[in-house]
C-alpha positions in Angstrom: 53.2 83.6 -132.5 49.7 81.7 -133.1 50.7 80.0 -136.2 53.9 78.8 -134.4 51.8 77.3 -131.6 49.5 75.5 -134.1 52.5 74.2 -136.0 54.1 73.0 -132.8 50.9 71.1 -131.7 50.7 69.5 -135.2 54.2 68.3 -134.9 53.7 66.9 -131.6 50.7 64.9 -132.8 52.7 63.7 -135.8 55.4 62.7 -133.4 53.0 60.6 -131.3 51.6 58.9 -134.5 55.1 57.9 -135.7 56.1 56.6 -132.3 52.9 54.6 -132.0 53.3 53.2 -135.6 56.8 52.0 -134.8 55.9 50.6 -131.5 52.8 48.7 -132.3 54.1 47.5 -135.6 57.0 45.8 -133.9 54.9 44.2 -131.3 53.3 41.8 -133.7 52.4 41.4 -137.3 49.2 42.9 -138.2 46.3 40.4 -138.4 43.5 42.6 -139.6 43.5 45.9 -141.5 40.3 48.0 -141.9 39.3 51.2 -143.7 35.7 52.6 -143.4 35.1 55.8 -145.3 31.6 57.6 -144.9 30.4 60.5 -147.1 27.3 62.6 -146.2 25.5 65.7 -147.2 22.9 67.7 -145.5 20.8 70.8 -146.7 18.0 72.6 -145.0 16.4 75.8 -143.7 16.6 77.3 -140.2 14.4 80.3 -139.4 16.6 81.5 -136.6 20.1 80.4 -137.5 22.0 82.5 -134.9 19.5 81.7 -132.0 18.7 85.5 -131.5 15.9 86.6 -129.4 15.2 89.7 -131.5 15.2 89.9 -135.2 15.7 86.2 -136.0 17.5 85.5 -139.4 16.3 82.6 -141.5 18.9 81.0 -143.8 19.5 78.0 -146.0 22.5 76.0 -145.2 24.5 73.0 -146.5 26.9 70.7 -145.0 29.4 68.2 -146.5 31.5 65.8 -144.7 33.9 62.9 -145.4 35.1 60.7 -142.6 37.4 57.8 -142.7 38.5 55.3 -139.8 41.3 53.0 -140.5 43.8 51.0 -138.6 44.9 47.4 -137.7 44.5 45.0 -134.9 46.6 42.1 -133.7 46.5 39.7 -130.7 48.0 42.2 -128.3 47.6 45.7 -129.9 44.9 47.9 -131.6 45.6 51.0 -133.5 42.7 53.2 -134.7 43.1 56.3 -136.9 40.4 58.9 -137.7 40.3 61.7 -140.2 37.4 63.9 -141.1 37.0 66.9 -143.4 33.6 68.9 -143.1 32.4 72.1 -144.7 29.5 74.3 -143.5 28.0 76.9 -145.8 25.2 79.4 -145.0 23.6 81.2 -147.9 23.7 84.9 -147.3 25.8 84.8 -144.1 29.4 84.5 -145.2 30.6 85.1 -141.4 28.9 81.8 -140.4 30.7 79.7 -142.9 33.4 77.3 -141.6 35.4 74.2 -142.4 36.4 71.4 -140.0 39.2 69.1 -140.0 40.2 66.3 -137.7 43.1 63.8 -137.3 43.2 61.4 -134.3 44.8 58.2 -133.2 43.7 55.9 -130.4 46.0 52.9 -129.7 46.5 50.2 -127.0 49.0 47.7 -126.3 48.7 44.7 -124.0 51.6 42.9 -122.2 50.7 40.2 -119.8 48.6 42.0 -117.0 49.2 45.5 -118.3 47.6 47.6 -121.0 49.1 50.8 -122.3 47.2 53.3 -124.3 47.3 56.6 -125.9 44.5 58.9 -127.4 45.6 61.9 -129.2 43.9 64.3 -131.8 43.9 67.7 -133.4 40.8 69.3 -134.3 40.0 72.4 -136.2 36.3 73.5 -135.8 34.2 76.5 -134.8 32.7 78.1 -131.9 29.3 77.3 -133.3 30.1 73.7 -132.7 32.2 74.1 -129.6 30.2 76.5 -127.6 26.6 75.1 -128.3 26.6 73.0 -125.2 28.5 75.3 -122.9 28.3 79.0 -123.3 25.9 79.1 -126.3 28.0 81.7 -128.2 26.8 80.7 -131.6 25.7 84.0 -133.3 29.1 84.1 -135.2 31.7 81.6 -136.2 35.1 81.8 -134.5 37.6 79.2 -135.7 39.5 77.4 -133.1 42.1 74.6 -132.9 41.8 72.0 -130.1 44.8 69.7 -129.4 44.2 66.7 -127.2 46.4 63.9 -125.7 45.6 61.3 -123.1 48.1 58.6 -122.1 46.7 55.7 -119.8 47.9 52.5 -118.1 45.7 49.8 -116.5 46.5 46.5 -114.8 44.5 43.4 -114.0 44.9 43.0 -110.3 42.8 39.8 -110.2 40.1 38.1 -112.4 37.6 40.5 -111.0 39.4 43.8 -110.5 41.3 46.3 -112.5 43.2 49.5 -111.8 43.5 52.3 -114.3 45.5 55.5 -114.3 44.9 58.2 -117.0 46.0 61.7 -117.7 44.3 64.2 -120.3 45.5 67.5 -121.5 43.4 69.7 -123.8 44.7 73.0 -125.3 42.2 75.2 -127.0 43.0 78.3 -129.3 40.5 80.6 -130.8 41.9 81.6 -134.0 40.9 85.2 -135.0 42.2 87.8 -132.7 41.7 91.7 -133.1 44.8 92.9 -131.5 44.0 91.5 -128.2 43.9 88.1 -126.6 40.1 87.7 -126.8 38.5 86.3 -130.1 37.1 89.2 -132.3 33.5 90.1 -131.4 33.1 87.6 -128.6 34.3 87.0 -125.0 36.0 83.7 -126.0 39.5 83.1 -124.7 42.1 80.5 -125.1 42.3 77.8 -122.3 44.0 74.7 -121.1 42.3 71.9 -119.3 44.1 69.0 -117.4 42.5 65.9 -115.9 44.1 63.0 -113.7 41.8 60.0 -113.0 42.6 56.9 -110.6 40.0 54.3 -111.2 39.3 51.0 -109.5 36.9 48.6 -111.2 35.4 45.6 -109.5 33.3 42.8 -111.1 30.7 42.0 -108.3 29.1 39.4 -110.3 28.6 38.6 -114.0 26.0 41.3 -114.3 27.1 43.8 -111.8 30.2 46.2 -111.9 31.5 48.6 -109.2 33.6 51.7 -110.2 35.4 54.1 -107.9 37.2 57.1 -109.4 39.4 59.6 -107.7 40.2 62.6 -109.9 41.6 66.0 -110.1 41.1 68.8 -112.8 42.9 72.0 -113.6 41.2 74.7 -115.9 43.4 77.8 -116.8 42.8 80.6 -119.4 45.5 82.1 -121.5 45.6 85.9 -121.6 43.4 87.0 -118.8 43.6 85.6 -115.2 41.2 82.7 -114.4 42.1 79.4 -112.9 40.0 76.7 -111.3 41.3 73.6 -109.6 39.2 70.7 -108.3 39.5 67.3 -106.7 36.7 64.8 -106.4 35.5 61.3 -105.7 32.8 59.3 -107.6 31.4 55.7 -106.9 29.2 54.1 -109.4 27.4 50.7 -110.1 26.4 49.4 -113.4 24.0 46.4 -113.8 22.7 44.3 -116.7 19.2 43.3 -115.6 18.6 41.0 -118.5 19.5 40.7 -122.1 17.5 43.8 -123.0 17.9 46.2 -120.1 20.8 47.7 -118.5 21.6 50.7 -116.3 24.0 52.6 -114.2 24.2 55.1 -111.3 27.1 57.0 -110.1 27.3 59.6 -107.1 30.2 61.8 -106.0 31.4 65.2 -104.7 33.7 67.7 -106.3 35.6 70.4 -104.4 36.5 73.4 -106.6 38.8 76.2 -105.9 38.8 79.3 -108.2 41.0 82.2 -108.7 39.8 85.1 -110.9 39.8 88.7 -111.6 36.6 90.5 -110.8 34.8 93.3 -112.6 37.2 95.8 -110.8 40.2 93.9 -112.1 40.9 92.8 -108.6 42.2 89.2 -107.7 39.4 87.3 -106.0 39.1 83.7 -104.6 36.1 81.4 -104.2 35.4 77.8 -103.5 32.5 75.4 -103.8 31.5 71.7 -103.2 29.3 70.4 -106.1 27.5 67.2 -106.2 28.2 64.8 -109.0 25.4 62.6 -110.4 25.3 60.3 -113.5 22.4 58.1 -114.3 21.8 56.1 -117.5 19.7 53.2 -118.8 19.3 51.3 -122.0 16.3 49.1 -123.1 16.1 47.2 -126.3 13.0 45.6 -127.9 12.7 43.6 -131.1 12.2 46.6 -133.3 12.7 49.5 -130.8 15.3 50.9 -128.5 15.3 53.7 -125.8 18.3 55.3 -124.1 18.3 57.9 -121.5 20.9 59.8 -119.4 21.1 62.4 -116.8 24.4 63.9 -115.6 25.7 66.6 -113.4 29.3 67.7 -114.1 31.9 70.4 -114.7 33.0 71.4 -118.1 35.5 74.1 -119.4 33.9 77.1 -121.0 35.4 79.4 -123.8 34.4 82.6 -121.8 37.1 82.1 -119.1 35.1 80.2 -116.5 34.5 76.5 -115.4 30.8 75.5 -115.8 28.4 73.5 -113.8 26.3 71.5 -116.2 23.1 69.5 -115.6 22.1 67.6 -118.8 19.4 65.1 -119.6 19.2 63.3 -123.0 16.9 60.8 -124.6 17.2 58.7 -127.7 14.5 56.6 -129.1 14.7 54.4 -132.3 12.0 52.3 -134.2 12.3 50.0 -137.2 9.2 50.6 -139.3 10.0 48.2 -142.0 13.1 46.6 -143.4 14.4 49.8 -144.9 12.5 52.5 -143.0 13.5 53.7 -139.5 12.4 56.4 -137.2 14.6 58.1 -134.5 13.9 60.8 -132.0 16.8 62.6 -130.1 16.3 65.0 -127.2 18.5 67.0 -124.9 18.0 69.5 -122.2 21.0 71.3 -120.6 21.2 73.9 -117.9 24.6 75.6 -117.1 25.8 78.0 -114.5 29.2 79.2 -113.3 31.2 76.6 -111.2 33.5 77.1 -108.2 31.4 79.5 -106.2 31.8 82.4 -108.8 28.6 84.0 -109.8 28.2 85.2 -113.3 24.6 86.0 -114.5 25.8 85.4 -118.2 26.6 81.7 -117.6 23.1 80.8 -116.2 21.6 79.3 -119.5 19.2 76.7 -120.4 19.2 74.9 -123.9 16.7 72.5 -125.3 16.8 70.5 -128.6 14.6 67.8 -130.0 14.9 66.3 -133.5 12.5 63.6 -134.9 14.2 61.9 -138.0 12.9 59.4 -140.7 15.5 57.6 -142.6 15.1 55.2 -145.6 17.9 52.8 -146.6 17.7 52.9 -150.3 20.4 50.3 -150.7 23.2 48.7 -148.6 25.3 51.7 -148.9 22.9 54.6 -149.4 20.7 56.0 -146.6 18.3 59.1 -147.1 17.0 61.0 -144.2 14.6 63.8 -143.5 14.3 65.6 -140.0 12.8 68.4 -138.2 14.7 70.1 -135.4 13.4 72.5 -132.7 15.9 74.4 -130.4 15.6 76.9 -127.7 18.0 78.8 -125.6 17.6 81.2 -122.6 19.9 83.2 -120.5 17.8 82.9 -117.3 19.3 85.5 -115.1 19.7 88.3 -117.6 16.0 88.4 -118.6 17.1 88.5 -122.3 14.0 86.3 -123.3 13.8 83.0 -125.0 15.4 82.4 -128.4 14.1 79.4 -130.5 14.4 78.1 -134.0 12.7 75.6 -136.3 14.8 73.8 -138.8 14.1 71.1 -141.7 16.8 69.1 -143.2 17.3 66.5 -146.0 20.4 64.3 -145.6 22.1 61.7 -147.8 24.8 59.2 -146.5 27.1 56.9 -148.4 29.0 54.2 -146.7 31.9 53.1 -148.9 32.0 49.3 -149.3 34.8 48.2 -146.9 37.9 47.3 -149.2 40.2 44.4 -148.4 43.6 44.9 -147.1 45.2 43.7 -150.3 43.0 45.9 -152.4 43.8 48.9 -150.2 47.5 48.4 -150.5 47.2 48.5 -154.4 45.6 51.9 -154.3 
């Protein structure tokens, strides 16, 4: 049954790709083809690879990836394909090893005042990747397949205003089941997530934009009863203060209705009104840049519940010389159950900071060294703080972009 669902999703994505290629190729001759492959390797040591409070396990790990983006652009269309293959290996912990694969397409077609688009992808990854920012269930590796498709339509209402409608559907399957609908050794369960947006964008001036979004979401688990439905409104403004500084602010509210089975296997209902806040800024100097953001939002979780998330991120870069660069990335996230449901296991904080030093050995080769600190705590279960220290050495190779004629000869 599972393999049939996966094959059906893959076939659906293939059909989308075929239809896109036939549609966009007949709209206009391709004016520009491009192909951008990137290869990278990373190895290092983490003294608490599973983020456990007790008995932390230190391991060496290695990661290899090959990414390629290719497509074509014309005067009225833009078709982008993305593929990726990655492998993650952990010395002495075979249960953590996993492979990733991605195939996606993002296409748009303009016709007079209208623009039609579709974004679709199939991703095979692991719970160690997908759950890090939500449930924090990273002690073992559960393979999953995520299918995503999002059609959209936008129309220029005037020289300064635009209307956009979009729909997004996400289907997540956790792969290894042990005779039940839950993933083996975890509480992870399959789910579907749908989102509908109605956006109105208005250019107030050359430097200021106003955006109003009316949206609805639906989250439903497969196999055990849990469903959340929400509707919300968010209004935001973005401004370019000068050539080096820009920022944005958005405020809104989200009403969430939740239906679930409680610990006594009885059907229960709850509702909640949650605030929505999004703040961001970007500052650029001659040799430095600084980006920051704060957002409160709702996101689907793999343990059968919709989550409230408050997240702060910061990114700083500094060019030390023509070939030497420094970067500092940090993120702090606090999650809790959304929709008026209370589950102590969802109350979680996660913090990560990583300084990195990169040397561009040549136009195509970059060598990097980094240190990463992570901490995680489930604040209402009194389980204690789990933290880890890791050091990494990375190498990246950007393949010289071939010409269209050369690519066709391969």
